[in-house]
FITI-372072 format. One record per residue (C-alpha): residue number from 1; residue in one letter; x, y, z. Coordinates in steps of 0.001 Angstrom, whole numbers, plus 524288, in hexadecimal, padded with zeros to 5 digits. Example, Ala and Ser with C-alpha at 12.3 -4.5 7.8 and 13.67 -1.06 7.14 Angstrom:
<rs>
+-----+------+-------+-------+-------+
:  nr : rest :    c1 :    c2 :    c3 :
+-----+------+-------+-------+-------+
:   1 :    A : 8300C : 7EE6C : 81E78 :
:   2 :    S : 83566 : 7FBDC : 81BE4 :
+-----+------+-------+-------+-------+
</rs>
This chain:
<rs>
+-----+------+-------+-------+-------+
:  nr : rest :    c1 :    c2 :    c3 :
+-----+------+-------+-------+-------+
:   1 :    M : 81BDC : 7FC59 : 83E21 :
:   2 :    K : 81FC1 : 8088B : 836C7 :
:   3 :    I : 81BB6 : 80B32 : 8286B :
:   4 :    L : 82209 : 81625 : 8209A :
:   5 :    S : 8171E : 8194A : 8170B :
:   6 :    I : 81AB8 : 82192 : 80B23 :
:   7 :    Q : 80E0A : 82562 : 8045F :
:   8 :    S : 8051E : 8305C : 80057 :
:   9 :    A : 7FC62 : 837BC : 809EE :
:  10 :    V : 7EF8E : 83EF0 : 808AA :
:  11 :    A : 7E8C6 : 8483C : 811EC :
:  12 :    Y : 7DAFD : 84382 : 80EA7 :
:  13 :    G : 7D85C : 83522 : 80CF6 :
:  14 :    H : 7E0E3 : 8292D : 80DF1 :
:  15 :    V : 7EAE2 : 824C4 : 803DE :
:  16 :    G : 7F98D : 8224E : 8052A :
:  17 :    N : 7FEA3 : 82504 : 812C8 :
:  18 :    S : 7F182 : 82B08 : 815F9 :
:  19 :    A : 7EB97 : 81D87 : 81452 :
:  20 :    A : 7F6B4 : 814D2 : 81943 :
:  21 :    V : 7FB22 : 81B7F : 825B4 :
:  22 :    F : 7EF30 : 81A69 : 82E60 :
:  23 :    P : 7EBE5 : 80C0A : 82BE5 :
:  24 :    L : 7FA42 : 80902 : 82EC4 :
:  25 :    Q : 7F9F0 : 810B1 : 83B3D :
:  26 :    R : 7ED33 : 80A2D : 83F1C :
:  27 :    I : 7F3CE : 7FCCD : 83EB3 :
:  28 :    G : 7FF46 : 8019A : 846D8 :
:  29 :    V : 80912 : 80594 : 83CE2 :
:  30 :    E : 8115E : 8117C : 83E2A :
:  31 :    V : 8114A : 818E9 : 830F4 :
:  32 :    I : 81B1F : 822E6 : 82C50 :
:  33 :    P : 813EC : 82952 : 820D8 :
:  34 :    V : 81B9F : 83064 : 81637 :
:  35 :    Y : 8138D : 837B6 : 80C74 :
:  36 :    T : 815E5 : 8383C : 7FDCC :
:  37 :    V : 80AC4 : 841A4 : 7FB15 :
:  38 :    N : 80211 : 849C1 : 8041E :
:  39 :    F : 7F55D : 84B7E : 7FC61 :
:  40 :    S : 7E859 : 850D1 : 8007F :
:  41 :    N : 7E1AB : 84408 : 7FBD5 :
:  42 :    H : 7E45A : 83830 : 7F30C :
:  43 :    T : 7E52F : 83ABE : 7E483 :
:  44 :    G : 7D8FC : 832B6 : 7E196 :
:  45 :    Y : 7D0FF : 83EFF : 7E394 :
:  46 :    G : 7D731 : 844EB : 7D7AF :
:  47 :    A : 7DBCB : 8512B : 7DF23 :
:  48 :    W : 7E4BC : 852CD : 7EA98 :
:  49 :    R : 7EE05 : 85C15 : 7F0E2 :
:  50 :    G : 7FAE9 : 85B54 : 7F7A1 :
:  51 :    P : 80907 : 857B9 : 7F4C6 :
:  52 :    L : 80FEE : 84C36 : 7EEA7 :
:  53 :    I : 81BD9 : 84B23 : 7F7BD :
:  54 :    A : 8289C : 84B7A : 7F088 :
:  55 :    A : 830BF : 83F02 : 7F107 :
:  56 :    E : 83BC0 : 845FA : 7F7B4 :
:  57 :    D : 832CE : 84B40 : 8024A :
:  58 :    V : 82DE4 : 83D4F : 804CA :
:  59 :    R : 83C1D : 838C1 : 805A3 :
:  60 :    D : 83EA2 : 843B2 : 80F70 :
:  61 :    V : 83376 : 83F7A : 81837 :
:  62 :    L : 83856 : 83160 : 81785 :
:  63 :    T : 84650 : 835C3 : 81AF8 :
:  64 :    G : 84115 : 83D3C : 82658 :
:  65 :    V : 83A1F : 83118 : 82B0C :
:  66 :    E : 846CC : 82981 : 82935 :
:  67 :    E : 84E58 : 83398 : 8310C :
:  68 :    R : 8458B : 8314D : 83C99 :
:  69 :    G : 84A9C : 82359 : 83D10 :
:  70 :    V : 83DFC : 81D40 : 8395D :
:  71 :    F : 841D3 : 814B5 : 82DD4 :
:  72 :    P : 846EF : 80913 : 835CE :
:  73 :    Q : 8397F : 8087C : 83BFA :
:  74 :    V : 831DF : 80841 : 82F03 :
:  75 :    D : 82C0B : 7FAD9 : 82C3C :
:  76 :    V : 8259A : 7FE3F : 81F27 :
:  77 :    V : 82693 : 8085B : 814A3 :
:  78 :    L : 81987 : 809EA : 80E04 :
:  79 :    S : 81714 : 81125 : 80147 :
:  80 :    G : 80B51 : 81391 : 7F8B2 :
:  81 :    Y : 808AE : 81C2D : 7ECD1 :
:  82 :    Q : 81571 : 82165 : 7E739 :
:  83 :    G : 812E4 : 82E1C : 7DFBF :
:  84 :    G : 81FFD : 82ED6 : 7D8B9 :
:  85 :    V : 82D44 : 8285A : 7D69B :
:  86 :    G : 833B2 : 83186 : 7E07D :
:  87 :    I : 82AA8 : 82CBD : 7EB84 :
:  88 :    G : 82D55 : 81EC3 : 7E7FC :
:  89 :    D : 83C3C : 820F2 : 7E902 :
:  90 :    V : 83A37 : 8276D : 7F63D :
:  91 :    I : 83211 : 81B94 : 7FB3B :
:  92 :    V : 83BFB : 811A1 : 7F617 :
:  93 :    D : 8469B : 8192A : 7FCCA :
:  94 :    A : 83EF2 : 8199A : 809B9 :
:  95 :    V : 83CD2 : 80B06 : 808CE :
:  96 :    R : 84BD5 : 8090C : 80711 :
:  97 :    R : 84EC8 : 8118D : 812DD :
:  98 :    V : 84495 : 80BAB : 81BD8 :
:  99 :    K : 84936 : 7FDE3 : 81857 :
: 100 :    A : 85736 : 801BB : 81AD3 :
: 101 :    A : 852CE : 80650 : 82873 :
: 102 :    N : 849E0 : 7FA84 : 82ABE :
: 103 :    P : 84C76 : 7EECD : 821E2 :
: 104 :    S : 83FEA : 7E824 : 8266A :
: 105 :    A : 83776 : 7F375 : 820B1 :
: 106 :    L : 82E0E : 7F0D4 : 815AC :
: 107 :    Y : 829EF : 7F97A : 80A43 :
: 108 :    A : 81BCC : 7F886 : 8063D :
: 109 :    C : 8188B : 7FEE4 : 7F949 :
: 110 :    D : 80A98 : 80171 : 7F45D :
: 111 :    P : 80D8E : 802E8 : 7E5D2 :
: 112 :    V : 802A3 : 80C49 : 7E279 :
: 113 :    M : 8009B : 80D88 : 7D3E7 :
: 114 :    G : 7F238 : 80BE4 : 7D0E0 :
: 115 :    N : 7E73C : 8024E : 7D024 :
: 116 :    A : 7DFD7 : 7F9F0 : 7C69A :
: 117 :    R : 7D4CB : 80437 : 7C518 :
: 118 :    S : 7DD00 : 8105B : 7C3D7 :
: 119 :    G : 7E96B : 80B0F : 7BDDE :
: 120 :    C : 7F6EC : 8102A : 7C13C :
: 121 :    F : 7F5AA : 81DFF : 7C70A :
: 122 :    V : 8037C : 820E9 : 7CB48 :
: 123 :    A : 80E1E : 82834 : 7C37F :
: 124 :    P : 81427 : 82024 : 7B8B8 :
: 125 :    E : 82108 : 81E6F : 7BF93 :
: 126 :    I : 81B2C : 818B1 : 7CBFE :
: 127 :    P : 818D9 : 80AA7 : 7C79B :
: 128 :    D : 82709 : 8097A : 7C352 :
: 129 :    L : 82B8A : 80F7A : 7CFC4 :
: 130 :    L : 823DB : 805AC : 7D7C8 :
: 131 :    R : 8283B : 7F9F7 : 7CF75 :
: 132 :    E : 83681 : 7FCFE : 7CE3F :
: 133 :    R : 83A13 : 80429 : 7DAE5 :
: 134 :    V : 82FAC : 80377 : 7E556 :
: 135 :    V : 829A0 : 7F5E0 : 7E52B :
: 136 :    P : 836E1 : 7EED9 : 7E4DE :
: 137 :    V : 83A58 : 7F469 : 7F224 :
: 138 :    A : 82D01 : 7F1CB : 7F80C :
: 139 :    D : 82A0F : 7E6B5 : 8017C :
: 140 :    I : 81B51 : 7E800 : 80044 :
: 141 :    I : 81334 : 7ED59 : 7F528 :
: 142 :    T : 8049B : 7EF7F : 7F504 :
: 143 :    P : 7FFE9 : 7F179 : 7E70C :
: 144 :    N : 7F22E : 7EFAF : 7E26D :
: 145 :    Q : 7F023 : 7E5E2 : 7D790 :
: 146 :    F : 7F199 : 7F02C : 7CD07 :
: 147 :    E : 7FDF9 : 7F592 : 7D2D1 :
: 148 :    L : 803C0 : 7E794 : 7D433 :
: 149 :    G : 801C8 : 7E582 : 7C595 :
: 150 :    Y : 807A8 : 7F2CE : 7C262 :
: 151 :    L : 81386 : 7F014 : 7CAC7 :
: 152 :    T : 815E0 : 7E282 : 7C569 :
: 153 :    G : 811E9 : 7E464 : 7B756 :
: 154 :    T : 80768 : 7D9B5 : 7B925 :
: 155 :    E : 7F8B7 : 7D937 : 7B885 :
: 156 :    P : 7F421 : 7D358 : 7C54C :
: 157 :    S : 7E56F : 7CF93 : 7C4D6 :
: 158 :    T : 7E349 : 7C193 : 7C926 :
: 159 :    L : 7E856 : 7BC82 : 7D644 :
: 160 :    E : 7F338 : 7B511 : 7CFDF :
: 161 :    S : 7F7E1 : 7C0DD : 7C7D1 :
: 162 :    T : 7F763 : 7C9C8 : 7D3AC :
: 163 :    L : 7FF89 : 7C062 : 7DB84 :
: 164 :    A : 8092F : 7BF11 : 7D02F :
: 165 :    S : 80A25 : 7CE29 : 7CF6B :
: 166 :    A : 80BFE : 7CEFB : 7DE3A :
: 167 :    D : 8173E : 7C51D : 7DCFE :
: 168 :    R : 81CF7 : 7CD67 : 7D1FF :
: 169 :    A : 81C1D : 7D9A7 : 7DAA0 :
: 170 :    R : 82329 : 7D20C : 7E5B8 :
: 171 :    A : 82DB3 : 7CE8E : 7DC64 :
: 172 :    M : 8301E : 7DD32 : 7DADD :
: 173 :    G : 8342E : 7DEAF : 7E905 :
: 174 :    P : 828C4 : 7DEBC : 7F2B6 :
: 175 :    S : 8268D : 7D2BF : 7FAA8 :
: 176 :    T : 8185E : 7D5ED : 7FDA6 :
: 177 :    V : 80DFD : 7DA0E : 7F414 :
: 178 :    L : 80034 : 7DE04 : 7F86C :
: 179 :    V : 7F74E : 7DF18 : 7EC9C :
: 180 :    T : 7EB51 : 7E783 : 7EF68 :
: 181 :    S : 7DEBE : 7E8FD : 7E768 :
: 182 :    V : 7DFA9 : 7DB60 : 7E0E7 :
: 183 :    E : 7D430 : 7D9C6 : 7D7BF :
: 184 :    R : 7D550 : 7CC99 : 7D0CC :
: 185 :    P : 7CADC : 7C8E2 : 7C6E7 :
: 186 :    D : 7C6A4 : 7BC8C : 7CE98 :
: 187 :    R : 7C515 : 7C2E3 : 7DBF7 :
: 188 :    E : 7B83E : 7C2DA : 7E305 :
: 189 :    E : 7AFA3 : 7CDE6 : 7DE35 :
: 190 :    G : 7AFE4 : 7DA18 : 7E68A :
: 191 :    T : 7BCC2 : 7D729 : 7ED25 :
: 192 :    I : 7CACE : 7DBAA : 7EBEB :
: 193 :    E : 7D738 : 7D53B : 7F107 :
: 194 :    M : 7E4C7 : 7D7EF : 7F623 :
: 195 :    L : 7EFF5 : 7CE22 : 7F5A2 :
: 196 :    V : 7FD5A : 7CDEC : 7FBA7 :
: 197 :    V : 80975 : 7C5FF : 7F7B6 :
: 198 :    D : 81604 : 7C4A5 : 7FFCA :
: 199 :    D : 82074 : 7BA6B : 80273 :
: 200 :    A : 8174F : 7B284 : 80AAC :
: 201 :    G : 80C22 : 7B13A : 80078 :
: 202 :    A : 8008D : 7B844 : 7FAB6 :
: 203 :    W : 7F364 : 7BB9F : 8004C :
: 204 :    I : 7E6FF : 7C241 : 7FB7D :
: 205 :    V : 7DB1F : 7C8AF : 8022C :
: 206 :    R : 7CE12 : 7CC58 : 7FC70 :
: 207 :    T : 7C522 : 7D75F : 80105 :
: 208 :    P : 7B8BB : 7DD74 : 7FBD8 :
: 209 :    M : 7BB3A : 7E84B : 7F1FB :
: 210 :    L : 7B40A : 7F500 : 7F51F :
: 211 :    P : 7AFB6 : 7FE1F : 7E9EF :
: 212 :    F : 7B85B : 8093C : 7EF24 :
: 213 :    K : 7C551 : 80F6C : 7EB77 :
: 214 :    A : 7CCED : 811EC : 7F7E0 :
: 215 :    N : 7D8AB : 81AE1 : 7F5C7 :
: 216 :    G : 7E2FE : 81742 : 7FFB7 :
: 217 :    S : 7DE67 : 80940 : 802A4 :
: 218 :    G : 7EAAD : 8040E : 7FBBE :
: 219 :    D : 7F311 : 80C71 : 80468 :
: 220 :    V : 7EC9A : 806DB : 81065 :
: 221 :    T : 7EDD3 : 7F926 : 80AB6 :
: 222 :    A : 7FC5E : 7FA93 : 80840 :
: 223 :    A : 7FEC2 : 80046 : 815C2 :
: 224 :    L : 7F723 : 7F67C : 81DBD :
: 225 :    F : 7FBEE : 7EABE : 8164C :
: 226 :    T : 80A27 : 7EF73 : 817D5 :
: 227 :    A : 808CF : 7F1A9 : 82620 :
: 228 :    H : 80213 : 7E47B : 82912 :
: 229 :    Y : 80BD5 : 7DD73 : 820D3 :
: 230 :    R : 817BA : 7E3F5 : 826EE :
: 231 :    R : 8126E : 7E0E1 : 83433 :
: 232 :    T : 80F78 : 7D245 : 8324A :
: 233 :    G : 81615 : 7CDB9 : 825DB :
: 234 :    D : 8096E : 7C678 : 822F8 :
: 235 :    A : 80442 : 7CA80 : 815A5 :
: 236 :    A : 7F75C : 7C351 : 8172A :
: 237 :    D : 7F43C : 7CA05 : 82411 :
: 238 :    A : 7F848 : 7D729 : 81E94 :
: 239 :    L : 7EF54 : 7D4E1 : 812EF :
: 240 :    A : 7E3AB : 7D12F : 81BA9 :
: 241 :    R : 7E52B : 7DCFA : 82489 :
: 242 :    T : 7E715 : 7E6A4 : 81942 :
: 243 :    A : 7DB6C : 7E189 : 81198 :
: 244 :    S : 7D2DE : 7E1DE : 81D91 :
: 245 :    S : 7D69A : 7EFC5 : 821A1 :
: 246 :    V : 7D677 : 7F57A : 81382 :
: 247 :    F : 7C96A : 7EF6B : 8100F :
: 248 :    D : 7C334 : 7F4F0 : 81C99 :
: 249 :    L : 7C90C : 8025F : 819AC :
: 250 :    I : 7C3AE : 80265 : 80BC0 :
: 251 :    E : 7B648 : 7FDAF : 8106C :
: 252 :    T : 7B5A9 : 807F2 : 81AEC :
: 253 :    T : 7B8F2 : 81233 : 810ED :
: 254 :    Y : 7AF18 : 80D0D : 806C4 :
: 255 :    R : 7A44A : 80CFE : 8110F :
: 256 :    S : 7A79E : 81ACE : 8155A :
: 257 :    G : 7A519 : 8204A : 807DE :
: 258 :    E : 7B182 : 82836 : 808D3 :
: 259 :    R : 7BBD1 : 828B6 : 7FE7B :
: 260 :    E : 7C79D : 82888 : 8072C :
: 261 :    L : 7CBA0 : 81CA8 : 80F2E :
: 262 :    Q : 7C57A : 81C3F : 81CD4 :
: 263 :    L : 7D2E8 : 819F3 : 82298 :
: 264 :    V : 7CFE7 : 81D94 : 8308C :
: 265 :    E : 7C251 : 817D5 : 83147 :
: 266 :    A : 7C7C7 : 80AB0 : 82CA9 :
: 267 :    Q : 7D31E : 80A7C : 8364A :
: 268 :    E : 7CEA0 : 7FE8C : 83E07 :
: 269 :    S : 7D010 : 7F67E : 831CF :
: 270 :    Y : 7DEB2 : 7F8DF : 831AE :
: 271 :    A : 7E0BC : 7F6E5 : 8403D :
: 272 :    H : 7D7EE : 7EAD6 : 84116 :
: 273 :    P : 7D598 : 7E4C1 : 833A4 :
: 274 :    R : 7C9FA : 7DBA4 : 8333A :
: 275 :    L : 7D175 : 7D193 : 82AAB :
: 276 :    Q : 7C4C1 : 7CEAB : 823D5 :
: 277 :    F : 7CADF : 7C9C6 : 81725 :
: 278 :    T : 7D15D : 7BCAD : 81484 :
: 279 :    V : 7DF31 : 7BCB8 : 80F80 :
: 280 :    E : 7E1A9 : 7B13C : 80658 :
: 281 :    R : 7EF33 : 7AB7A : 803CF :
: 282 :    L : 7F254 : 7AA35 : 7F578 :
: 283 :    R : 7FF3E : 7A352 : 7F645 :
+-----+------+-------+-------+-------+
</rs>
């Protein structure tokens, strides 16, 4: 499998491609990383250095990859945080060109906009870009519960309303919606859930919720789920493997006392997930 991953990169720590590439490689995926920024560290530190890569420069890199004859071999285009409208247009164009070369290729979009605690933290034009031009051409989207509501103009909170919002998102274009960080009022205390909906049904998985903010864990989640799902077409299996791997990664990081994801130390959890959490079919 080959994944063309168009995301940010940092020298120190693990977010964007710097979070997604190694776990994908560890499960046997060939990754073609294209950077949209090249920062010293993620912006959560409040200070960083390095360039935001111009949209036309990103397009040039993609064109160079295309000129090597690689696009017919690309199984998935994966994108994450989109810093501006220009990058969004470049990604959508790359998806079009990849699918022209390989009609079976999928586009997986992580529509990064914010979270329930911080609110929307992207530029004001990004939600409209995602709603109107990016999500409609995606096959898979991986929003958190907050982003799902922002995309669909709904307020998902209960299981029923979250499923309804996922169905509304699917009506926008994507056939598969993975909802991360589901926090419904009636869930078991100290837990957090993920659910996935596709043409075959809907499934949910519950894991312990650790008191730890793990920058980059969403990027790992989107990457692993996309790869597992592309490989098997089985949403429940992809959900089980992703939940197992990501929980073990976050737990390893939490126990280390470090701020940055312990991506290398937790590598066995990607290659050989324990499958310790039960996936429940909802419909």
